[in-house]
Biopython code that builds the backbone (N, CA, C, O; Angstrom):
import numpy as np
from Bio.PDB.StructureBuilder import StructureBuilder

atoms = [
    (1, "UNK", "N", (5.415, 123.603, 161.079)),
    (1, "UNK", "CA", (3.940, 123.482, 160.620)),
    (1, "UNK", "C", (1.875, 123.949, 160.152)),
    (1, "UNK", "O", (0.780, 123.405, 160.010)),
    (2, "UNK", "N", (2.822, 125.844, 160.083)),
    (2, "UNK", "CA", (2.148, 126.429, 158.939)),
    (2, "UNK", "C", (2.123, 125.397, 158.236)),
    (2, "UNK", "O", (1.604, 124.326, 158.552)),
    (3, "UNK", "N", (2.916, 125.762, 156.825)),
    (3, "UNK", "CA", (3.553, 125.876, 155.555)),
    (3, "UNK", "C", (2.828, 124.303, 155.761)),
    (3, "UNK", "O", (1.598, 124.339, 155.797)),
    (4, "UNK", "N", (3.091, 123.738, 155.818)),
    (4, "UNK", "CA", (2.827, 122.364, 155.745)),
    (4, "UNK", "C", (1.215, 122.060, 155.684)),
    (4, "UNK", "O", (0.897, 120.943, 155.278)),
    (5, "UNK", "N", (0.569, 122.630, 155.917)),
    (5, "UNK", "CA", (-0.698, 122.433, 156.260)),
    (5, "UNK", "C", (-0.900, 123.112, 154.932)),
    (5, "UNK", "O", (-1.089, 122.366, 153.972)),
    (6, "UNK", "N", (-0.887, 124.597, 154.701)),
    (6, "UNK", "CA", (-0.804, 125.124, 153.674)),
    (6, "UNK", "C", (-0.677, 124.387, 152.301)),
    (6, "UNK", "O", (-1.497, 124.363, 151.383)),
    (7, "UNK", "N", (0.187, 123.969, 152.360)),
    (7, "UNK", "CA", (0.639, 123.156, 151.554)),
    (7, "UNK", "C", (-0.475, 120.588, 151.332)),
    (7, "UNK", "O", (-0.907, 119.531, 150.874)),
    (8, "UNK", "N", (-0.126, 121.512, 152.122)),
    (8, "UNK", "CA", (-1.609, 120.250, 152.084)),
    (8, "UNK", "C", (-3.032, 121.110, 151.439)),
    (8, "UNK", "O", (-4.031, 120.642, 150.892)),
    (9, "UNK", "N", (-2.849, 121.826, 151.596)),
    (9, "UNK", "CA", (-4.794, 121.937, 151.485)),
    (9, "UNK", "C", (-4.344, 122.293, 150.237)),
    (9, "UNK", "O", (-4.695, 121.395, 149.471)),
    (10, "UNK", "N", (-3.569, 123.398, 149.469)),
    (10, "UNK", "CA", (-4.000, 124.176, 147.898)),
    (10, "UNK", "C", (-3.248, 122.187, 147.141)),
    (10, "UNK", "O", (-3.397, 121.910, 145.951)),
    (11, "UNK", "N", (-2.627, 121.299, 148.020)),
    (11, "UNK", "CA", (-2.607, 120.049, 146.691)),
    (11, "UNK", "C", (-3.756, 119.475, 147.074)),
    (11, "UNK", "O", (-3.591, 118.415, 146.471)),
    (12, "UNK", "N", (-4.516, 119.383, 147.465)),
    (12, "UNK", "CA", (-5.965, 118.950, 148.002)),
    (12, "UNK", "C", (-7.430, 119.412, 146.619)),
    (12, "UNK", "O", (-8.452, 118.989, 146.077)),
    (13, "UNK", "N", (-6.486, 120.549, 146.696)),
    (13, "UNK", "CA", (-7.566, 121.474, 145.656)),
    (13, "UNK", "C", (-7.220, 121.312, 143.722)),
    (13, "UNK", "O", (-7.815, 121.723, 142.725)),
    (14, "UNK", "N", (-6.437, 120.807, 143.862)),
    (14, "UNK", "CA", (-5.786, 120.078, 142.276)),
    (14, "UNK", "C", (-5.823, 119.194, 141.823)),
    (14, "UNK", "O", (-5.238, 118.197, 142.248)),
    (15, "UNK", "N", (-6.732, 119.242, 140.486)),
    (15, "UNK", "CA", (-6.791, 118.086, 140.226)),
    (15, "UNK", "C", (-6.144, 116.687, 139.655)),
    (15, "UNK", "O", (-6.507, 115.523, 139.824)),
    (16, "UNK", "N", (-4.394, 117.578, 138.473)),
    (16, "UNK", "CA", (-3.404, 116.475, 139.121)),
    (16, "UNK", "C", (-1.956, 117.468, 139.515)),
    (16, "UNK", "O", (-1.698, 118.661, 139.348)),
    (17, "UNK", "N", (-1.186, 116.289, 140.122)),
    (17, "UNK", "CA", (-0.280, 116.728, 141.012)),
    (17, "UNK", "C", (0.950, 116.099, 140.600)),
    (17, "UNK", "O", (1.058, 114.874, 140.554)),
    (18, "UNK", "N", (1.518, 116.583, 140.416)),
    (18, "UNK", "CA", (3.396, 116.438, 139.284)),
    (18, "UNK", "C", (4.778, 117.330, 140.873)),
    (18, "UNK", "O", (4.811, 118.276, 141.661)),
    (19, "UNK", "N", (5.951, 115.658, 140.248)),
    (19, "UNK", "CA", (6.020, 116.058, 141.220)),
    (19, "UNK", "C", (7.936, 116.205, 141.160)),
    (19, "UNK", "O", (8.191, 115.067, 140.766)),
    (20, "UNK", "N", (8.611, 116.547, 141.236)),
    (20, "UNK", "CA", (10.165, 115.773, 141.409)),
    (20, "UNK", "C", (10.478, 114.795, 141.965)),
    (20, "UNK", "O", (11.273, 114.111, 141.320)),
    (21, "UNK", "N", (10.152, 114.353, 143.056)),
    (21, "UNK", "CA", (10.668, 113.978, 144.162)),
    (21, "UNK", "C", (9.986, 112.555, 144.063)),
    (21, "UNK", "O", (8.796, 112.265, 144.183)),
    (22, "UNK", "N", (10.793, 111.962, 143.877)),
    (22, "UNK", "CA", (9.537, 110.198, 144.627)),
    (22, "UNK", "C", (9.650, 110.077, 145.916)),
    (22, "UNK", "O", (9.222, 108.926, 145.998)),
    (23, "UNK", "N", (9.825, 110.287, 146.683)),
    (23, "UNK", "CA", (9.475, 110.258, 148.021)),
    (23, "UNK", "C", (8.639, 111.150, 148.038)),
    (23, "UNK", "O", (7.710, 110.755, 148.743)),
    (24, "UNK", "N", (8.382, 112.456, 147.534)),
    (24, "UNK", "CA", (6.841, 112.734, 147.135)),
    (24, "UNK", "C", (6.251, 112.327, 147.053)),
    (24, "UNK", "O", (5.461, 111.912, 147.902)),
    (25, "UNK", "N", (6.290, 112.121, 145.344)),
    (25, "UNK", "CA", (5.392, 111.483, 145.273)),
    (25, "UNK", "C", (4.844, 110.342, 145.910)),
    (25, "UNK", "O", (3.742, 110.142, 145.399)),
    (26, "UNK", "N", (5.198, 109.126, 147.169)),
    (26, "UNK", "CA", (5.571, 108.530, 148.032)),
    (26, "UNK", "C", (4.350, 108.929, 148.718)),
    (26, "UNK", "O", (3.165, 108.658, 148.522)),
    (27, "UNK", "N", (4.746, 109.394, 149.274)),
    (27, "UNK", "CA", (4.475, 110.578, 150.718)),
    (27, "UNK", "C", (2.473, 110.555, 150.283)),
    (27, "UNK", "O", (1.630, 109.850, 150.838)),
    (28, "UNK", "N", (2.270, 111.446, 149.295)),
    (28, "UNK", "CA", (1.765, 111.892, 149.328)),
    (28, "UNK", "C", (0.597, 110.723, 148.190)),
    (28, "UNK", "O", (-0.109, 110.086, 148.972)),
    (29, "UNK", "N", (0.385, 110.478, 147.259)),
    (29, "UNK", "CA", (-0.012, 109.246, 146.870)),
    (29, "UNK", "C", (-0.174, 108.327, 147.511)),
    (29, "UNK", "O", (-0.412, 107.254, 146.956)),
    (30, "UNK", "N", (-0.075, 108.455, 149.400)),
    (30, "UNK", "CA", (-0.713, 107.842, 150.862)),
    (30, "UNK", "C", (-1.906, 108.148, 151.009)),
    (30, "UNK", "O", (-2.789, 107.591, 151.662)),
    (31, "UNK", "N", (-1.933, 109.691, 149.945)),
    (31, "UNK", "CA", (-2.666, 109.784, 150.768)),
    (31, "UNK", "C", (-4.810, 110.559, 149.988)),
    (31, "UNK", "O", (-5.727, 111.368, 150.129)),
    (32, "UNK", "N", (-4.032, 108.926, 148.928)),
    (32, "UNK", "CA", (-4.945, 109.116, 147.644)),
    (32, "UNK", "C", (-4.909, 110.357, 146.863)),
    (32, "UNK", "O", (-5.645, 110.479, 145.884)),
    (33, "UNK", "N", (-4.206, 111.170, 147.180)),
    (33, "UNK", "CA", (-4.447, 112.105, 145.596)),
    (33, "UNK", "C", (-3.796, 110.877, 144.256)),
    (33, "UNK", "O", (-3.365, 109.727, 144.339)),
    (34, "UNK", "N", (-3.937, 111.513, 143.476)),
    (34, "UNK", "CA", (-3.296, 111.140, 142.011)),
    (34, "UNK", "C", (-2.374, 112.181, 141.722)),
    (34, "UNK", "O", (-2.634, 113.253, 141.175)),
    (35, "UNK", "N", (-0.812, 111.607, 142.307)),
    (35, "UNK", "CA", (0.521, 111.816, 142.232)),
    (35, "UNK", "C", (1.307, 111.868, 141.343)),
    (35, "UNK", "O", (2.153, 111.206, 141.943)),
    (36, "UNK", "N", (1.954, 112.165, 140.064)),
    (36, "UNK", "CA", (3.111, 111.669, 139.588)),
    (36, "UNK", "C", (4.397, 111.870, 138.910)),
    (36, "UNK", "O", (4.255, 112.638, 137.959)),
    (37, "UNK", "N", (5.629, 111.444, 139.063)),
    (37, "UNK", "CA", (7.096, 111.976, 138.532)),
    (37, "UNK", "C", (6.810, 111.986, 138.005)),
    (37, "UNK", "O", (6.280, 111.125, 137.302)),
    (38, "UNK", "N", (7.122, 114.315, 137.858)),
    (38, "UNK", "CA", (7.280, 114.542, 136.808)),
    (38, "UNK", "C", (9.203, 114.819, 136.719)),
    (38, "UNK", "O", (9.594, 115.965, 136.942)),
    (39, "UNK", "N", (10.434, 113.531, 136.337)),
    (39, "UNK", "CA", (12.040, 114.182, 136.829)),
    (39, "UNK", "C", (12.803, 115.724, 135.767)),
    (39, "UNK", "O", (12.862, 116.066, 134.586)),
    (40, "UNK", "N", (13.252, 116.233, 137.119)),
    (40, "UNK", "CA", (13.824, 117.931, 136.413)),
    (40, "UNK", "C", (15.517, 117.433, 135.907)),
    (40, "UNK", "O", (16.546, 117.022, 136.442)),
    (41, "UNK", "N", (14.918, 117.837, 134.304)),
    (41, "UNK", "CA", (16.738, 117.580, 133.568)),
    (41, "UNK", "C", (16.758, 119.225, 132.875)),
    (41, "UNK", "O", (16.131, 119.843, 132.015)),
    (42, "UNK", "N", (17.952, 119.493, 133.891)),
    (42, "UNK", "CA", (17.864, 120.745, 133.966)),
    (42, "UNK", "C", (18.307, 120.739, 131.712)),
    (42, "UNK", "O", (18.308, 119.735, 131.000)),
    (43, "UNK", "N", (18.652, 122.466, 131.181)),
    (43, "UNK", "CA", (18.661, 122.007, 129.413)),
    (43, "UNK", "C", (19.752, 123.430, 129.327)),
    (43, "UNK", "O", (19.741, 124.008, 130.413)),
    (44, "UNK", "N", (20.303, 123.838, 128.711)),
    (44, "UNK", "CA", (20.900, 124.845, 128.534)),
    (44, "UNK", "C", (22.376, 125.352, 129.230)),
    (44, "UNK", "O", (23.566, 125.056, 129.115)),
    (45, "UNK", "N", (21.346, 126.532, 130.214)),
    (45, "UNK", "CA", (23.295, 127.080, 130.071)),
    (45, "UNK", "C", (22.818, 125.720, 131.668)),
    (45, "UNK", "O", (23.610, 124.781, 131.742)),
    (46, "UNK", "N", (22.066, 125.720, 132.356)),
    (46, "UNK", "CA", (22.260, 124.954, 133.600)),
    (46, "UNK", "C", (22.663, 123.708, 133.971)),
    (46, "UNK", "O", (23.005, 123.370, 135.104)),
    (47, "UNK", "N", (22.606, 122.859, 132.745)),
    (47, "UNK", "CA", (22.982, 121.594, 132.264)),
    (47, "UNK", "C", (25.043, 121.669, 131.875)),
    (47, "UNK", "O", (25.963, 120.870, 132.050)),
    (48, "UNK", "N", (24.931, 123.203, 131.252)),
    (48, "UNK", "CA", (25.878, 123.368, 131.194)),
    (48, "UNK", "C", (26.761, 123.502, 132.544)),
    (48, "UNK", "O", (27.754, 122.775, 132.563)),
    (49, "UNK", "N", (26.583, 124.181, 133.479)),
    (49, "UNK", "CA", (27.524, 124.627, 133.940)),
    (49, "UNK", "C", (26.844, 123.225, 135.119)),
    (49, "UNK", "O", (27.634, 123.340, 136.056)),
    (50, "UNK", "N", (26.083, 122.320, 135.427)),
    (50, "UNK", "CA", (25.759, 121.517, 136.696)),
    (50, "UNK", "C", (26.908, 120.405, 136.319)),
    (50, "UNK", "O", (27.253, 119.564, 137.148)),
    (51, "UNK", "N", (27.598, 120.483, 134.702)),
    (51, "UNK", "CA", (28.070, 119.346, 133.891)),
    (51, "UNK", "C", (29.502, 120.206, 134.392)),
    (51, "UNK", "O", (30.449, 119.454, 134.625)),
    (52, "UNK", "N", (29.670, 121.134, 134.513)),
    (52, "UNK", "CA", (31.198, 121.815, 133.692)),
    (52, "UNK", "C", (31.956, 121.013, 136.083)),
    (52, "UNK", "O", (32.856, 120.254, 136.442)),
    (53, "UNK", "N", (31.052, 121.696, 136.734)),
    (53, "UNK", "CA", (31.079, 121.877, 137.800)),
    (53, "UNK", "C", (31.653, 120.293, 137.865)),
    (53, "UNK", "O", (32.873, 120.136, 137.924)),
    (54, "UNK", "N", (30.722, 119.072, 137.852)),
    (54, "UNK", "CA", (31.499, 117.753, 137.664)),
    (54, "UNK", "C", (32.222, 117.350, 137.755)),
    (54, "UNK", "O", (32.561, 116.652, 138.711)),
    (55, "UNK", "N", (33.157, 117.738, 136.241)),
    (55, "UNK", "CA", (34.491, 117.457, 135.379)),
    (55, "UNK", "C", (35.282, 118.661, 136.858)),
    (55, "UNK", "O", (36.293, 119.023, 137.460)),
    (56, "UNK", "N", (34.509, 118.722, 136.767)),
    (56, "UNK", "CA", (36.442, 119.705, 138.462)),
    (56, "UNK", "C", (36.147, 119.341, 139.572)),
    (56, "UNK", "O", (36.707, 119.911, 140.508)),
    (57, "UNK", "N", (35.149, 118.249, 139.860)),
    (57, "UNK", "CA", (35.125, 117.848, 141.107)),
    (57, "UNK", "C", (35.747, 116.478, 140.908)),
    (57, "UNK", "O", (36.125, 115.765, 141.837)),
    (58, "UNK", "N", (35.842, 116.084, 139.274)),
    (58, "UNK", "CA", (36.244, 114.772, 139.203)),
    (58, "UNK", "C", (37.480, 114.994, 138.813)),
    (58, "UNK", "O", (38.207, 114.095, 139.235)),
    (59, "UNK", "N", (38.097, 115.848, 138.147)),
    (59, "UNK", "CA", (39.329, 116.290, 138.853)),
    (59, "UNK", "C", (40.875, 116.628, 140.123)),
    (59, "UNK", "O", (42.105, 116.602, 140.166)),
    (60, "UNK", "N", (39.338, 116.996, 141.179)),
    (60, "UNK", "CA", (40.152, 117.593, 142.204)),
    (60, "UNK", "C", (40.802, 115.582, 143.061)),
    (60, "UNK", "O", (40.633, 114.367, 142.951)),
    (61, "UNK", "N", (41.571, 116.675, 143.851)),
    (61, "UNK", "CA", (42.444, 116.120, 144.474)),
    (61, "UNK", "C", (41.707, 115.471, 145.672)),
    (61, "UNK", "O", (42.584, 115.047, 146.424)),
    (62, "UNK", "N", (40.403, 115.191, 146.209)),
    (62, "UNK", "CA", (40.707, 115.641, 147.651)),
    (62, "UNK", "C", (40.249, 113.307, 147.113)),
    (62, "UNK", "O", (40.099, 112.504, 146.193)),
    (63, "UNK", "N", (40.273, 113.515, 148.818)),
    (63, "UNK", "CA", (39.737, 111.775, 148.553)),
    (63, "UNK", "C", (38.755, 111.524, 148.379)),
    (63, "UNK", "O", (38.091, 111.677, 149.405)),
    (64, "UNK", "N", (38.078, 111.107, 147.391)),
    (64, "UNK", "CA", (36.674, 110.141, 148.038)),
    (64, "UNK", "C", (35.764, 109.560, 149.073)),
    (64, "UNK", "O", (35.995, 108.351, 149.044)),
    (65, "UNK", "N", (34.992, 109.764, 149.831)),
    (65, "UNK", "CA", (34.311, 109.644, 150.522)),
    (65, "UNK", "C", (34.501, 109.858, 152.204)),
    (65, "UNK", "O", (33.550, 109.670, 152.962)),
]
sb = StructureBuilder()
sb.init_structure("model")
sb.init_model(0)
sb.init_chain("A")
sb.init_seg("    ")
for serial, (resi, resn, name, xyz) in enumerate(atoms, 1):
    if name == "N":
        sb.init_residue(resn, " ", resi, " ")
    sb.init_atom(name, np.array(xyz, "f"), 0.0, 1.0, " ", f" {name:<3s}", serial, name[0])
structure = sb.get_structure()
């Protein structure tokens, strides 16, 4: 709970708040703060690695579900 309290105190001091999670935006907005959703879009090598992982998983013989 200490970490949450520290986070909330810090966020209260900010002029603007960005979040990459919609749920965080919604819960923070309940406090009356201005919170904007800023989706994370990976680029460069990180994006390529995620794409390669997705392709390997799609080719695997695992049963989905």
